[in-house]
Every structure is written in C-alpha cells, then in structure tokens.
N, C-alpha and C positions, 0 to 999 in steps of 0.2 A: 313706047308702049310696052316693050318687053321688060324694061326695068321696073315699070310700075306693076306689071303682072308678077314679076319676081318678088317684089316687096310684099305684095298682097299674099303671095303664096307663103312667104316666110312668116308673116304675121299669123296666117292661118295655122301653119305648122306649130308655131310657138304656143298659140292658144290651145291647140290640141294636146301638146305635151303638158301644158300647165294643168289642163283638165284631167289628163291621165294621172299626173303626180298627185293632184288633190284627191282623186279617187283612190289611189294607192294608200295615201296617208289615212284616209277614213277607214280603209279596209284593215290597216295595221292596228289602228285604235280600236276598231271593233273586235279584232282578234284578241288583242291584249285584254280588253274588257271581258270578253267571253272567257278567256283563260282565268282571269281573276275571279270571275263569278264561279267558274267550275271548281277552282281551288277552294274558294270560300265554302261552296256547297259540300265539297269533300271533307273540309275541316269540320264543318258543322256535323256532317254525317258521322265523322270519326268520333267527335265528342259525344254525339248522341249514342253511337254504338258502344262507347266506352262506359258511359254513365247511365245509359237508359235502364239497363236491368237493375242496377243499384237503386236508381230513383223509383223504378217500378216496385221493387221490394219494399222500399221505404214508404211509398204511397199506399200500397195495399195493406201494409201492417200498421199504418198510422204512426210511423216512427218519428215523423216531424222533421225530416231532413230533406230540404228542397233541392231542386236541380242546380241552382246557383251555388248553394252550399257545397255541393259536390265539386263544382268547378273551382271554387275558391280553395277547397282542400288541396287540389292539385298544385295550386300556386304556393300554398303554405307547406308543401311537401309532407302532407298528412296522408296516410293510407286510408282512402275513403272506404275501401272494402271492409277493413277492420272496424272503423267507426260505425258504419251502417249495420253490420252484423251484430256488433255489441249493443247498439241502440235497439235493434229489433229484439234481441234477447231480453233486454231490460223491459221493453214494452210488453212483450209476451208474458213475462213473469209478473206483471202488474205494477211495475215501477213507473211513476209518472215523470213528466218533465221537471217537476219540482224536486224529485228525488235524484234524477240523473238527466242532465241536459247534454245536447250535442257539443256545446262549447266546453263543458267540463271534460268530456271525453277527449276532445282535441287537445286541451291543455295538458291533460295527463299523458297523452301520447307524445306530445312535444317534449314533456319533461323526462321522457325515457321510461315511463311506466308500462306495465303489462295490462292493457285495457281489458281484454277478454277475461283475464284472471280476476280482476276487480269486479267485473259484472257478475261472474259466476259466484264470487263470494257474497255479493249483495243478494243475489237470488237465493243462495243457500241460507243466508241469515233470515231472509223474509219467509222462506218456506218453513224454517224451524219454528217461527212464531214465539221464540223465547229470547232472541237476540235482537237488539236494536243497533243497527250499524248504518252510519251515514256514509255517503260517497267520499266526502273529504277525509274522514277517518280511515276508510279502507284504502284510499289513494296514498295517504301518508304512510300507512303500514307497508304498502307495496313499494313505495319509494325508499323506505328504510331498509329494504333488502329482505324482508320477511315474506313468507308465503302466506298471503292473506286468506286464500281458500283453505289451506291446511289449518290455519288458526281457527277459522269458523267451524270447520269440521271437528276439530279437537274440542271446541266449546260445546258442540252438540253431542258428540260421542267422545267421552273421556279417553285418554291415552294411558297405556300402562308402560311404565319404565322399570327396567330391572336394575336393582341396586345390590352389588356392583353390576355395571353393564356387561353385556356379552363381549368377550374378547379382551377383558381387562387383565392386568398382570396377576391379580388374585381373583379366584373364583368365589370368594366369600369375604364377609366382613368379620375380622378377628377382634374380639373384645375379651376382657378378663374381669371376672367378678371379684368381689372383695375377698372371697376365700381362695383366690389364686387359680381357679379353674378357667381355662380358655374356652370360649364358645365361638363357633363358626356359624354365621347367620347369613341367609339370603332373603332379601325383601323385594316386594313389588309395590311400586308407588303409582297410584292412579291419579292423574292430573287432568285438569281442564284448563284450556287456554283462557288467559285473562286479557281480553282485548284492550282494556283501559291501560294496562301496564305492558302491552306488547312492544311499544316503542320505548326503548331504553331499559327494558326489564331484562333480568338475567335469564340465561338459557337453561336447557336441561342439565348441563354439566354442573351448574350451581345447585340445582335441586338434588342431584345425586350426591354431591359432596356434603351438603347440609344434612340430608337424611342419614348418610353414613356416619357423620359426626354425632348426630343425635342418638343413633342406635348404640354406638360405642359408649357414649356417655351414660345412656340408660342402663346398659348392662354393667358398666363399671360402678354405678351407684347401688347395685343390688348386693345385699349382704351375703347371699348364698346363690350358687348357680341353680340349685334345685327350684328356687322360687321362680326363676326365669323359665325353666322347663315346664313348670306347672301352669304359669300364666304368661304365655308369650304376648298376649294383648297388652300387657303393661308397657312393653316397649313401644307399641303403636300409640298408646295414649300419651306416654311421656314425650314422644317425638311430635305428635300433633299439637300438644299444648305449647310448644315452643314457637309456633307460627313461623315455620321455616320457609314458607312461600312469600314472605315479605320482600317487596322490591324485585319480584321475579315476574316473568311473562306467563306464569302458570298459577293455578290454584290447586292445592293438594286436596283431593277428595278423600283418599284413604291410604293407609300404609298397612300392608299385609305381610306377615312373616311367612315366607314360602317354605323355608327349611331352617332348622337349627340343630347343630351337632356339637358334641363335646370334643374339645381338643386336648391339649397337653395340660399338665399341672404346672402352670407357669410359676405359681407361688413356691412350690417345693423346689423347683429347679433354681429359682432365684436364691432361696435359702441355702441350697447346697453350694451354689456359686459363692454366696457370701461367706459360708463356713470355710470353703476352700481358700478364699482370699484372706480370711482372718488367720487361717493356719499358715499361709505363706508369710503374712506379716509377722506372726509369732516366731516363725523360723528365722526370719530375717533379723528380728530383734535378738533372739537367742544367739544367733551367729555373731551379731555385733557384740553382745556381751562376752561371748567366748573369745573373740578376737581381742577385746579389751583386756580380758584376764590373761591371755597368752602374752600380750604386750607388757602387762604389769609384771608377769613372772619373769620375762626376759629382762625387764628393767631391774628387778630385784637381784637376778643372777649377776647382772652387770655390776650392780652396787656391791654384791658380795665379793666379786673378783677385784673390784676396786679397793674394798676394805682389806682383802688379803694382800694386795700389792702394797697397800700402806703399812700392813703388819710386817711384811717381809722387809720393807724399807726401814721400819722402826727396829726390827730385830738386827738388821745390818749395823745399826748404830750402837747396839749393846756391846759388841766386842771392842769397838773404839772407845766407848766410855770406860769399860773395864781396864783396857790397856792404859788409858789416861789415869785411872784411879791407882793402878799398880805403880805407874811412874811417879805419881805424886805421893804415894805412901798412904793413901786413904783406904785402900783395900789390901788386906793381908792374904796370903795364900791359903791360910786356915779358913778365913771367911769365905773364900771362893769355893773351897771344898764343902763347906757346910751348905752353901747355896746349892751346889750340885746335888748333895744328899737330899735336901728338901724337895728339889725338883723331881728326883727319882722316886722318892716316897709318894709324892703327889700322883705321879703317873701310875704307880703300882696300885694305889687305892682306887683310882679311876678305872683301871682295868678290872679290878675285882668287882667294883660296883656294876660294871657293864656285863659281868658274867664270864669274862675271859681270864686267862691265867696271868699271874703277875709277871711282869717283864723283869727278867734278871738283869742286875746291874752289869754294865759293861766294865771292862778292865780299867777304863779311865775314871769310873766312879769310885769314890773312897769307901772303904769298909767301915764296919761298926767300930773297929778299934780306933780308926782315925777320928770318928765322931766323938 
C-alpha cells in the first residue's frame, strides 16, 4: 500500500511540475509578445514623432507629400525636411505639381543638386513675369555648376561689369588712334543673363576680353583722337555692332564709356625710335665703308712696298749687268759717264720743277769738260 501511495504521490508531483512549467512557458511567451508590442508601438511612435510635423506641414499647405512618401524618403537616403520645405515653398509661390513634383525634387537631390536654390530660382522667375523657366532647365543649370538663382536675378536686374575689372594689372584700356595719340579708356558693360546659353556659354571673363578688344579696335580705326574725344559713343556703337555676346552666358545691354584720357604720343615716339635706328644703321654702314677704305689703303701701301722691293731687286741687277757689259766690251767707260751725267741732269731738273735747289754733282759725277 505504501508503494502504491508513493507512486500516486510521484505522479501527482510530476503533474504539478508539468503544469507549473506550462504556466511558466505561457508567461514567457506573453512577456516576449508584450515586449515586441511595446517595441513596435515605440517604433511607430518614433516614426510618427519624426515625420508627423513634416507630414502636418505638407498636409496643411497641400504640398502633396504623404506620410508613406516621407518614410520611403528615409529608405532612399533623401533629406525629407529639405524636400518638404522646398515643395511647400513652391506651392506657396503658386507652382503646381505639373511645374514641380516631389519625384523631381527627390531626383534632383539624389543627383547632388541644390534643391532649395532651384526652387528659389523658379519662384523668382515666376514672380518676375518676364522669364519662362522650367524645373528641368533650372535643375540642369544647377547641376552644371552655375548659380541658377543669381542667373535669374541677373536676368531681371542687369549686372554692371567694369572693363578692365577691378584689381587688373592695368587700370585702363590703352589704344592708339591713327594720328599716334594714345588714349586710356574705362568702360562699364551692362549685361543680362541669357538662360538659354547659360549651359556651355562663356563667362564674364570672355565678355570683358571681347569688349576690350572691340574698344581698342574702334579707337585704332579712328583717324584722329579728337574725333573720339568729341563722340565717345562711337566706340559703344562700334562695339555693340560686332555682337560680342555671341555664344556667351550673357546678353550685352549697353556699353558706356566711363572715363577717357589722353596718353602719350606713341606715333612721335615710334618715329623718333625709327630715326634713331636708321641713324644707327647709317653709322654702321659708314663704319663698314671706312673699314673697307682703310683695308684698301693698307693693301695699296703693301703693294707699294712690294713694288719698291721689286724695284730694289731690279736696281741690284743693274750693276751686275753693267759689269758684264764692261767685261764683254759692250759698254765703254765714256758711255758710262754719259749715262751718269744724264741721270744727274734729270735729278736737277726734277728738283727745280719741285721748287727746290739744284743738287750739286758729286765728285764722282763727270764735269762738262768730260761730256
């Protein structure tokens, strides 16, 4: 009986433990479920707290961005605050979904564009009522690296550019008229942004360079500098007629001559330099001719000395010939003295003709008695 009672007691104990284990499992499951629900509620609350105010702003302003759109923006790594505020700005300015949609704003944001700047440019263009600017065009200008808002503002309010610009190496444009007078000019160019040519168009530096070139060319074609001083607008008209704003991001409205001064007489200075150069060339040529004459003189002196040497050599052969003539009997002593007398007489007459005194015959010369 005791064994049977023990078995019944063990079975009852096991059943009790099994019931307690089942109760514990259900409690754990309930706790886990409760925690999951709490976490879910907290997550939903966090999401609601994060996007509720943005959704509320979008809903109250009829921006057209839903709550799910805000959640998907988080997954697409898009700044929902920027998109919502930009869309609200567009709607408040009167731009419809056909003009600017949320998908376009997200695409431009993901492309690396400045969404608020593009919206401000669209709003400024719409408020001006003289500029027709689409979102795609504005986004392309922004992605090209240009300030689209500044471009729109420049289209509405023209911009003034100094030529030459401030801080340049020269403070004025220097040009020379046909009469050789230098003129120093300062100009101001009023330009308006050309939105159609803003992508790929030349910048302000090109405008300044072209205007400077046109001013120099216009002054250079003037016959007299006084004509330019009397009519400075001729420069502006000549420059504007050349269409210098072609293929640029700007449209030239006007070119005004701010200041014009008289510089140096470049023509006179060039003539003086040319005369100085010609004089140097003439001196060089004269020096060359003088050196050639000196060389010719020295050559003639050398030839004279050579002729004298040949004469001396020939005179040295005369005594040899005379000695040979004496030896052969062809020359008599009387003939020799006669020859000497003729030579002495010739020298005396030469001396008298030159104005000198007659040279007296030496003791070796024969007298008249011998002749």
